C-alpha positions in Angstrom: 1.0 -24.9 -47.2 2.0 -24.8 -43.5 -0.2 -26.7 -41.2 -0.7 -26.1 -37.5 -0.5 -29.2 -35.4 -3.4 -30.0 -33.0 -2.4 -29.4 -29.4 -1.6 -32.5 -27.4 -4.3 -33.6 -25.0 -2.2 -33.2 -21.9 -1.5 -29.6 -22.9 -5.1 -28.8 -23.7 -6.5 -30.0 -20.4 -7.3 -27.2 -17.9 -5.5 -27.0 -14.6 -7.1 -27.0 -11.2 -8.3 -23.4 -11.8 -9.7 -24.1 -15.2 -8.3 -21.7 -17.8 -7.4 -19.1 -15.2 -3.8 -18.3 -14.6 -2.9 -19.4 -11.0 -2.1 -16.2 -9.1 -3.7 -17.0 -5.7 -5.1 -20.0 -3.8 -8.8 -20.1 -4.3 -11.2 -22.5 -2.5 -13.2 -24.8 -4.8 -16.4 -22.8 -4.8 -17.8 -20.2 -7.3 -20.0 -17.3 -6.3 -23.0 -16.6 -8.5 -24.7 -13.6 -6.8 -24.8 -11.4 -3.8 -26.9 -8.8 -2.0 -25.7 -6.5 0.7 -23.6 -8.4 3.2 -24.2 -11.9 1.7 -22.9 -14.0 -1.1 -24.3 -17.2 -2.6 -22.3 -19.9 -4.4 -23.3 -22.2 -7.3 -24.6 -24.8 -4.8 -27.0 -22.3 -3.2 -24.9 -21.9 0.0 -25.0 -18.4 1.7 -21.9 -16.7 3.1 -21.7 -13.7 5.3 -19.1 -11.5 3.8 -16.8 -9.5 6.1 -14.1 -9.1 3.4 -16.2 -7.4 0.7 -13.5 -7.6 -1.9 -10.8 -6.3 0.5 -12.8 -3.1 1.4 -13.9 -2.7 -2.3 -17.7 -3.1 -1.9 -18.3 -0.2 0.3 -22.1 -0.4 -0.3 -22.2 -4.2 -0.2 -23.0 -6.5 -3.0 -25.2 -5.4 -5.9 -26.0 -2.0 -4.5 -29.0 -0.4 -6.2 -27.3 3.0 -6.6 -24.5 1.4 -8.6 -26.9 -0.7 -10.6 -28.9 2.4 -11.6 -25.9 4.4 -12.5 -24.5 1.5 -14.7 -27.9 1.0 -16.4 -28.6 4.6 -17.1 -25.1 5.6 -18.2 -24.5 2.5 -20.3 -27.5 3.5 -22.4 -26.0 6.9 -23.1 -22.2 6.8 -23.3 -19.5 4.3 -22.3 -16.2 5.8 -23.4 -15.5 8.6 -25.9 -11.7 8.4 -25.3 -9.8 10.3 -22.7 -8.7 12.6 -25.4 -12.1 14.3 -25.0 -14.1 15.6 -22.1 -17.3 13.8 -21.1 -20.1 15.1 -18.9 -20.0 12.5 -16.1 -16.2 12.9 -15.8 -16.5 16.6 -15.4 -19.3 16.4 -12.9 -17.6 13.8 -10.8 -14.2 15.6 -10.9 -15.8 18.7 -9.5 -17.6 16.8 -6.7 -14.6 14.7 -5.6 -12.1 17.5 -5.6 -14.5 19.7 -3.6 -15.0 16.9 -1.0 -11.2 16.3 -0.7 -10.1 19.9 -0.7 -7.6 19.1 -3.4 -7.9 21.0 -6.7 -7.1 18.4 -9.4 -7.9 14.8 -10.1 -6.8 12.1 -12.6 -9.1 9.1 -12.8 -7.5 5.7 -13.1 -8.7 2.1 -13.1 -6.9 0.6 -10.0 -5.2 1.7 -6.8 -1.8 0.5 -8.1 -2.3 2.7 -11.2 -3.2 5.7 -9.1 -0.1 5.2 -6.9 2.1 4.8 -10.0 0.7 8.1 -11.1 1.5 9.7 -7.7 5.1 8.5 -7.9 5.4 9.9 -11.4 3.9 13.2 -10.4 6.1 13.6 -7.4 9.2 12.8 -9.5 8.2 15.3 -12.2 7.6 17.9 -9.5 11.1 17.1 -8.0 12.7 17.5 -11.4 11.1 20.9 -11.8 11.2 22.3 -8.3 13.7 20.4 -6.1 16.8 20.2 -8.2 16.0 16.8 -9.7 15.1 15.1 -6.4 13.4 11.7 -7.0 13.5 9.5 -4.0 10.3 8.9 -2.0 10.6 7.7 1.6 8.1 4.9 2.3 7.4 2.7 5.3 8.3 -0.8 6.3 5.1 -2.9 6.2 3.4 -0.6 3.7 1.6 -1.8 0.6 1.0 0.3 -2.5 0.2 -2.1 -5.3 1.6 -4.7 -7.7 3.2 -2.8 -10.5 7.0 -2.8 -10.4 7.2 0.7 -9.0 4.5 0.2 -6.4 5.9 -3.1 -5.3 9.3 -1.4 -4.9 7.6 1.4 -2.9 5.9 -1.2 -0.7 7.6 -2.5 2.4 6.3 -6.1 2.1 9.0 -8.5 3.3 7.6 -11.4 1.3 8.4 -9.6 -1.9 12.1 -9.2 -1.1 14.1 -10.6 -4.1 11.0 -10.9 -6.3 11.0 -9.5 -9.9 14.5 -8.0 -9.5 15.9 -5.5 -10.2 13.6 -3.3 -8.2 12.7 0.3 -9.1 15.2 2.3 -7.2 14.5 5.3 -5.0 12.3 4.1 -2.1 14.2 4.1 1.2 12.1 2.5 4.0 11.5 3.7 7.6 9.5 2.3 10.5 5.9 3.5 10.8 5.3 6.1 13.5 9.0 7.0 13.8 9.3 10.7 12.8 13.0 10.8 13.7 13.6 8.0 11.2 11.8 9.9 8.5 13.8 13.1 9.2 17.0 11.1 9.1 16.1 9.5 5.7 15.5 12.9 4.0 18.4 14.0 1.8 18.8 16.3 -1.2 17.5 13.5 -3.3 14.2 13.2 -1.4 11.1 14.6 -3.1 8.3 13.1 -0.9 7.1 10.9 1.9 4.5 8.3 1.0 2.4 6.2 3.4 -1.0 4.7 4.2 -2.8 6.3 7.2 -3.5 2.8 8.2 -1.4 -0.1 6.9 -3.9 -2.7 5.7 -1.9 -5.6 4.4 0.6 -5.7 7.3 -2.3 -6.3 9.7 -4.2 -3.0 10.1 -1.5 -0.8 11.8 -2.5 2.8 12.1 -0.3 5.8 11.8 -0.8 7.9 14.9 -2.7 11.2 14.4 0.2 13.0 16.0 2.7 11.3 13.7 0.7 12.4 10.6 0.7 16.0 11.9 4.4 15.8 12.5 4.9 14.5 9.0 2.9 17.4 7.5 5.0 19.9 9.5 8.3 18.1 8.5 7.3 18.0 4.8 6.6 21.7 4.9 9.8 22.5 6.7 12.0 20.5 4.4 10.2 21.5 1.2 9.0 18.0 0.2 5.6 16.5 -0.6 3.3 14.4 1.6 1.6 11.6 -0.3 -1.2 9.7 1.4 -2.3 6.4 0.0 -5.9 6.3 1.0 -6.9 3.4 -1.3 -8.1 1.3 1.6 -8.8 4.0 4.2 -10.6 6.5 2.0 -14.2 6.9 1.0 -15.7 6.5 4.4 -13.9 3.4 5.6 -12.7 5.0 8.9 -15.9 7.0 9.6 -14.7 10.1 7.9 -14.8 10.5 4.1 -10.9 10.6 4.1 -8.8 9.2 6.9 -6.5 12.3 6.9 -9.5 14.3 8.4 -9.0 12.6 11.8 -5.6 14.1 12.1 -6.6 17.5 10.8 -4.0 17.4 8.0 -4.2 17.6 4.3 -1.8 15.8 1.9 -0.2 17.3 -1.2 -1.1 14.2 -3.2 -3.7 11.5 -2.3 -4.7 8.3 -4.0 -8.0 6.6 -3.8 -9.3 3.2 -5.0 -11.2 0.2 -3.7 -14.4 1.7 -2.2 -14.4 4.6 -4.6 -16.2 2.5 -7.2 -18.1 0.2 -4.8 -16.9 -2.9 -6.6 -16.3 -1.4 -10.1 -12.8 -0.6 -11.5 -12.2 3.0 -10.5 -9.4 4.9 -8.7 -8.2 8.4 -8.5 -5.1 10.5 -8.1 -5.8 13.9 -6.5 -3.3 16.7 -5.9 -2.9 20.4 -5.0 -2.9 22.8 -7.9 0.7 23.8 -7.2 1.9 20.2 -7.5 0.2 19.4 -10.8 3.0 19.5 -13.4 2.2 16.8 -16.0 2.6 17.9 -19.6 0.4 16.4 -22.3 1.6 12.8 -22.9 3.1 12.3 -19.4 0.1 10.5 -18.1 -2.9 8.8 -19.6 -4.8 5.6 -20.1 -7.4 4.2 -22.5 -10.1 3.8 -19.9 -9.2 6.7 -17.6 -12.2 8.9 -16.8 -14.6 7.0 -19.0 -18.2 8.1 -18.7 -19.5 4.8 -17.3 -17.1 4.6 -14.3 -17.4 8.3 -13.6 -21.1 8.0 -13.4 -20.7 5.1 -10.9 -18.2 7.1 -8.9 -20.4 10.1 -8.6 -23.3 7.9 -7.5 -21.1 6.2 -4.8 -19.9 9.6 -3.6 -23.5 10.8 -3.2 -24.4 7.7 -1.2 -21.4 8.2 1.1 -22.1 11.9 1.7 -25.8 11.4 2.3 -27.1 12.7 5.6 -26.2 10.3 8.4 -24.3 7.8 6.4 -20.8 8.4 7.9 -22.3 8.8 11.4 -23.7 5.3 10.9 -20.3 4.0 9.8 -18.9 5.3 13.1 -21.7 3.7 15.1 -21.2 0.3 13.3 -17.5 0.5 13.8 -18.0 1.1 17.6 -20.3 -1.9 17.8 -17.8 -4.1 15.9 -14.9 -2.9 18.0 -16.8 -3.5 21.3 -17.8 -7.0 20.3 -14.4 -7.9 19.1 -12.8 -6.6 22.3 -15.3 -8.8 24.2 -14.1 -11.8 22.3 -10.5 -10.8 22.8 -11.0 -10.7 26.5 -12.9 -13.9 26.6 -10.1 -15.8 24.8 -7.1 -13.9 26.1 -6.2 -12.4 22.8 -4.1 -9.4 21.9 -6.9 -6.7 21.4 -8.3 -4.8 18.6 -6.7 -2.1 16.4 -7.8 0.1 13.5 -10.5 2.7 12.9 -14.1 2.8 11.9 -14.9 -0.3 9.8 -11.2 -1.2 9.1 -10.3 -3.3 12.2 -8.1 -6.2 13.1 -8.3 -8.7 16.0 -4.9 -9.5 17.3 -4.9 -13.2 17.8 -1.7 -13.4 19.8 -0.7 -15.7 21.4 -2.6 -17.8 18.8 -1.1 -18.0 15.3 -3.8 -20.0 13.6 -5.3 -17.1 11.6 -5.1 -18.8 8.2 -6.7 -22.0 9.7 -9.5 -19.9 11.2 -10.2 -18.3 7.8 -10.6 -21.8 6.3 -12.9 -22.9 9.1 -14.9 -19.7 8.8 -15.4 -20.4 5.1 -16.8 -23.9 5.9 -19.1 -22.2 8.4 -20.4 -19.7 5.8 -18.3 -16.7 6.9 -15.8 -14.9 4.8 -12.9 -13.5 6.8 -9.3 -12.4 6.0 -6.0 -13.1 7.8 -3.4 -10.6 6.7 -0.9 -12.5 9.0 -1.1 -15.7 11.0 -1.7 -13.8 14.2 -4.4 -11.4 13.0 -7.9 -11.3 11.5 -9.0 -8.3 9.4 -12.6 -7.0 9.2 -13.7 -4.8 6.3 -17.5 -5.3 6.0 -19.7 -3.1 3.8 -20.0 0.4 5.2 -23.8 -0.2 5.5 -23.3 -3.4 7.5 -26.2 -3.9 10.0 -26.0 -4.6 13.7 -27.7 -8.0 13.0 -24.9 -8.9 10.5 -22.2 -7.9 13.1 -23.9 -10.0 15.7 -24.1 -13.0 13.3 -20.5 -12.7 12.5 -19.5 -12.5 16.1 -21.5 -15.6 17.0 -19.8 -17.6 14.2 -16.4 -16.3 15.2 -17.0 -17.1 18.8 -17.8 -20.7 17.9 -14.6 -20.9 15.8 -12.4 -19.6 18.6 -13.8 -22.2 21.0 -12.5 -25.0 18.9 -9.0 -26.3 19.6 
């Protein structure tokens, strides 16, 4: 009989993160519950949250609409397999495509999975309609996810040389340079893919005129325009979708983060003429499950309720105004972004990471996508009082040497 040896004590002991695999640096606190714009840790300390899961919790923590949808749907049906239709999936698909003006949707579990699907759909379309074209022009500084293909599509310099060999076929161009895009298009090009506002590189918007020029260029050259609205979509910029500001519509769009208000949900939407998947080309065990579809529909109803997006615009204007006041007070580099996706340019300061740590100690959750910038992505229903509280705390932090 074969026996299995007991593990050695030194191998059994958990590391500094307990049993979790170390994939990011986490502070030594554990959150237990949240409500709206606030979180509480296991010691009872309150934190004002202006990260909200990196723009995930569009309705704040523990939103009642999501809690109701989860409770009601979980008592009826969770997942009958994506091999079958389910009622919440059908209802939500009709509502989301109507809101976006795109005829078809594939539901996924994460933004990276939605972007992976967009890449596959574009390549399949290129094989059928553009002589086998397969390359997708993307932007320097862009971020599209952490699968091998989406990392390859991203223009994140810190990933250079990581997980080689990369997935081929993603030439990079500078953001807002239409001439560079045109020069990059060849017979192998099937699409251009970008975020309307680059989040991870420090909240860097694509100009409205640039997006209109991209739409015209794609039409002229017979290629697809793919917009990654995972961070910018679902009301984040004051419109339901960021492309609305420029008056353009993509051929393919991806959604994630705020679409599920904190639950694992994403979507790949496309024009009817672009949809060319055959059975078996795309799928996923949890895709379109009834539970997440019910949540997504509830979130969409909240975001499209009368006055909601107008309030996002108002809150964004208040936050921008107050950040600009701080920028002027401390001689910083200004504010960029749109709606409730904003960044404070700290230049000439480069202590963004240190400011985030100090903010945490003061009970404020902030994010620094780069050493010289702070990113602000509060809940879309953030109150003026919460904005004022955040600005008071940040003012105090900026005063310190």
